[in-house]
N, C-alpha and C positions, 0 to 999 in steps of 0.2 A: 504494500500500500504506500502511495506517495505520502511522505510526511511533510507537513507544512504548518504555517500558522494560520490563524483565522482570516487574515487579510488576503490570503492567496488560495482560498478553497472554492472559488467560483460562486460566491454568494450572490443570489439574484433576488429581486423584489418579490413580495408576496404577503400573505396574511400570516402573522406569527401566532403560533399556539405553543404553550409550554406545559410540561408535566413535572410536578414535584411530588414528593411523598405527602400523602394526605395529612392535614393537621391533626386529625384524630390518631393516626398511626404514630406521628411524632410524639404526641402527648403520651400515648401508651408506652412508647420506648423510654421516655424520661423517668417513668416509675418502675422500670424493670430492675430486678436485682442484678448484681454483677455476674457476668459470664466468667466461669472459672478458667476459661482459656485465655492466656495472656496475649498481648499484641505480638506480632512478629517483630523481630529486632529491627528490621528495615522500616516497619511502620512506626515503631516508637522513636527511632532516630529521626524520622521525617517530621513527626509531630513536635518533638522537642526542638528540632532545628527551626521549624516555623514559629514556635513560640519565642525562641531566643531572638530571631531576626525581628519579630514583631515588637519585642521589648526594646530593641535598639531603635525603634521608631520607623521601621520600614515594613510596608505591606507588600509581600512578594507572592503573587498568585503562582500556584504550582500545579494547575490542573492539566490533564491530558484529555483528548476527546476524539471524536470521530464524526465524519460527515459522509452522507451518501444520499442518493436519490431513490425515490419510489416512483416509477413511471406511471402515467395515467392519473385519473382522478382518485384521490385517496379516500378511504373510509376511516374517519378519525376514531370512531368507536372501536373498530377492529385493530387499528394501530395501537390504541391505548391498551387493549387487552394483550397485544403482543409484547409491548413494553413492560407491562405489569408482570406477565408471566416470566419474562426474561429476568427481571429484577429479583423476583422471588426465588428464582432458580439458583442464583449465585449468592451464597450466604454472606460474603464480605460486604455486599451492598446494603444488607439489612443489619449490619453489625457496626456499631459506633464506639467512640471512646469518650470518656469523661475524666476530669482531673479530680483526684481526692488528695488534697495537699500537693505533694510533689510526685505522686504516683498516678500513672495513667491506667485506667481500668476499662474493660470492654463490657458492652451490653449487646444483646442480639434479639431482634424481633423474630417471632415465629413466621413461617412462610405465609400462613393464612392471614396474618396481620398486615401484610404488604398491600396497600391500596394507593393508587396514584390519584392526584387531583389535577384536573385540566383547567387551564385558564386561557381564554381568547384575548391575546394582547392587542391585536389590531393590525391594520394594514401598514406596510412599510414600502412606499413606492420608490424609495431611494436605497440602493444597495449599500452605499457607504454608511448611511445612518443606521441601517439594519446591522451591519457588521459591528459598528461601535456599540450598539445596544447589546448584541449578543456577547461581546467580549466583557463588557461591564457586568452583565447579568451572571455570566459564568464565574467571574471573579468572586462574586458574593455567594452564589449558590453552591459552588464547588470548592469552598474554602477548607483548608486543612484543619483549622481550629474550630469548626462548627460541624453540626450534624443535623439533618442529612447533608452529605457533601457531594451530591450529584444532581444533575438536572437534564431533562430531555426536552427538545424543542422541535417544531416542524414549521417550515415555511411553505404554506399551501398555495398552489396555483392550479388552474384548471387542467393543465396537461402533465403536471408532475409535482411532487412534493419533496423538498429537501429536509432530511432529518439531521439535526445537530445534537450531539450528546457530549456532556462534559462531566468528568469525575476528578476528584482530588487524586493525586498520584498514589496515595496510600492504598487505594483499591485496585489499581490497574497497572499493567506494564504494556509495552509496545505490542506484544503478542496478543494480549487480551483485547486491545483496541482493534487489532486487525481481524479478529474473528467476528466482530459484532455485526458487520454488514450482512453476512450470509445468515447468521442466526436470526436476526430480526426479519429479514426477508422471508425466511422459511416459516417463522411463526405467523407473519402477516398473511402469506399466501394460504396457509392452512385455514386461517380465520375467514378469509374472503371466500374460500371454497367450501366452508362449513364442514371440513373434515377434521377428525381428531389427529393430533400429531404425537406420535409415539416417540418420546424422548427419554433416554436413559438418565438416571440421576447423575448429577455432576458432583464430583468431589469438592470439598469445601476448602477454600484458602485459609479460613479460620482454623480448621483442623491442621492444615499443613504448617501454619505459623507456630502453633503450639508444639507440634512435634519437632520442628526445626529448632525451636528455642530450647526445648528440653535436651536435645542432643548437644547444642552449642554450650549449654550450661554445664556439661560434663567435663569440659576442658578447663584448665587453669593457666596461670601465667607461665608455667614451666613447659607447656605444650610446644611441640616443634612448629606448629602453625603460627603461634604467637611469636616465637623466636624469629621466624622468617619475616613476618610483618615488621617486627621491631628493627631488624637489620635494614629492610627495604626503606622504611620511613627515615631512618638515620641517614641513609645515602641520598635521600631527597631533602636534606637539610631540615629534618624534623617535621616535615609536612607531607601530606599526600600530594602526588604530582599533578601539576597543571600541564597543559599542552606546551611542549618545549620550543616555543618561538616567542619573540618579543610581542607581548600583548599590550604594552604601553600602560601597565598598571602602576598606580602611585602607592608606594609602601604605606601601610596604615591608613590609606585613604578610604573614602566612603565606598560602599558597594556600588559599582557602576551599573548603568543600564546596559541592556544587551541589544545586539542586532541579530538579524536572522538571514541566512543564505540558503538557497534551495535551487538545485539545478540537476539535470541529468548529466552524469559524467561521461558515460559511453553508451552506445546502443547495444542491442541484444547480441549481435554477432561478435563485437569486441569483448563484451562481458563473458560470453561463452568461451572464447578463445583464451582469455585470461584465466578463467576457471580451469580449463583443460591443462594449461601450463602449470598451474599451482596444485593440481589435484594430487600428484605424487607426494606432495609435502603436507597435504591436509586440506587444500581447497582455498577458496577466495579470502576467507578470514585471514589465513596465514599470509596470503599475498598482499592484502591491504596493509597489514601491520608491518610486514617486511618493507614494502614500498614507503610507508610512512617513516619508518626508521631511517631509511636512506635519504629521503627528502629532507627531513629535519637536520640530518648530518650535513647535507649540502647547504641548508639555509643558515645554520648557525655554528657549524663546526663541532656538533655534538659527538662525544665519544661513546656514550651509553644512552640508549633510549629506554627510559623507564615509564611505565604506564600501568594502569589497572584495567584489565580486560573484563567487560561484563559478560557473564554467562547465565543462561536460564538455569533454574534449579528444579525444573519439572523432571526429576530423575525417573519417576515412574509414570507409566502411560495413563494412570488414573487422573493425573493432574492436567492432562493435555487440553481438556475442554473447560478447565476451570478459570474463572476470572480472578485475578490477583496480581500481586507484585512478586513474581517468581524470578528474582534476579540476585545473583551474587557476583563478587569481583575477585579476580586473581591477579596478584602483582607479578609483573614480569620485567626483566631488564635484558636488553639486547645490546651486546657490545658492537655497535654498528661500525666503529672505527676499524674493526678487524675484518669486516666484510669485504671480500675481493670482487664479488659480483652479486647479482640478484639471487642466484641459487644458494650461495653461502648464507645470505641473509634469511632466505626461506628456511634453511636448515636450523639456523639459530632460533627463529621464532617457533618452529615446530617443536624443537627440543624444550624450549622454555615453557610452552603451553602444556606439553605432555607432563612435565615435572610439576607445574604449579596449578593446573586447573583444579585439582582436588581442594585447594585452599579456598575456592569460591563457595564451598559447601558450608563453611562457617561464616556467619554474617560479620561484615566488617565492624558493625557497631559493637558486637560482642568482643572482638579483638581489641578495639580501641579502649573499651572499658577495662580489659585486662592489662593493657599496657600501662594504665595508671597515669597517662600523660594528660595535660590540659588540652583537650580537643573540643573546647566550647565552640560550637559551630557559629560562624558569622556569615556564611553564605549558604544558599539552598542546595548547592552542589558540593559534596565533600571533596571531589576530585574530578579531573577531566576524563572524558571517555572518547574512544573511537569504537563505535559499535557496528557490527556487521550482522545483517539478518537476510537469509534467503527466504523470501515470502511467497515464492511461487507455489509451494505446496499447501498453502493455507486455503481452506475451503472457500470457493467463490472468487479467488484472486483473478481468474481470467475475465471476470466481469467488472473489476474495479474501475477501469477506464470508462466503460460504458455508463456506469452508475455514478460517476463523479465521486468516487469514494476516496477519502483522505483520512490519514491520521493527523490529529491536531496537537501542536506543541504550543504551550503558552510561553511567550518570550517577554521577560520583564526585567529582572535584575540578576546579576551574577558575575563573578570574577573568573569563572572557569570556562573551558571550551567543551561543549557537548556536541559530538558529531555522530550522525546516524547514516550509515551507508546501507541501502536496501537493494537487494537483487530482485527486480521485478521482471515481468515477462518482456517488457520493452527495453530493459537494460539495467544499468546501475544508477541509482539516484543518491545524491548527497544532500543531506539537510543538516544544518548546524546553527547553534547560537553561540555567540562569543561576546566579550566585552566591547562596548561601543566606544572604541578609541581609534585614532588614525592608524596607529601601529598594528592593532589587531585586524583592522579592515584590510590593510595592505598584505599582511602576512598570511591571513586565512585565505584570501583570494589567491595569493601566490601558491599556497599549499594545494588548494583544490586544482588549480591549473596544472601544477606539476604532477599531481596524482593522475589527472586525466592523461597527460602526455606519457606518463610512466606505463599506465595500463594499456594504452594504445600501442606503445612501442613493444611491450611484451606480447600483446595479442597478435601483432602483425609482424613479429620477428624482425624488427628493425634494429639498427645499431645504436639507437638513442638511449637504451637502458643504461643508466649511470653505474659505474663500477663502485 
């Protein structure tokens, strides 16, 4: 799915309708007893970070979302039933957090208590005004520090309806977002046709988080994983790594606003050829990281490329259909100064990931707690990422272009670089947010251009691949 921000997802005028959790359901949730299952470490870290940044006087929206079309004239009653059934199916969406002193505790609505409330907001003849309204509405309704923290909307027109859904990041990851289009379409089609939809139960992210946390709590500060992170952070000057180019950041300065960039890097043919070249070493993820290491060496004379590589934690098939934040991180360091060619860089990345990927199964928040260092978060992103996802196998991906389907990223404040490289049916897409400085603008655009040249040179077997 093409990842973008809300300004670039083809919003068109129409009549706006929105759905939120019914006030009676919200009231019932507020009186629920605590759920014995704790927050996942990544959720707790996210919520505490949001509160810390808010206490520093800055409101930083952190929602993710999705957009897609439903062709033809929509039946809003059927669409509401589809959205409600989908919400009830995924337990994390009906499970919230509340503060008890300094402790964050969970509460969870029963499935049958999930009821959506529909509101007709009115006509928006101007696309720009509609876009601004949606962004502001999502900022409030999908806030990390309130609950419910999701909202569904539809822009209704005679010939088609565009659905826009936003969730605080604590409930979803990129994979969750990219599955929504097909799931809602399937539920809606069944409702329109009046046929029952046989759906298998979906495993709960709430259960996953509790299990993951119980496993993580079994390690202590003497564990090899903690020792590895301790050494890695020490080599990064006591911090988790940012993207290794000049970003024009002011030391101890205020959290900067961010800019967004979004473009296709290469077409399907070049992406396929690059994948074929990298396959003996592990595939395109290995290739992108190896190319990145060589490019940043070229840009700033870097000897060692250090980064945290995001991996999904859906280790068992039962989690594959579940909505949640199933992501961990593995620290790697690539001695790019020793690379004599692309193949040697590929070998370095492959070996580093083979060795360190198991570290991603222990949440970074748990590791940082065990390190005992002062990691009070001052930014919504703990570290920079270069993420790679091959989305072609996701159900319904072949219709994404036709349905104007997008994954939505909120761009607001941050001093890190977050880059997402998606393999789509039409090629490789780059989306990223970075600090809004002249230096970051120059260097991130240079990086993306060099990455495009690098991939094309490998794909077409030219001599332009840097040594």
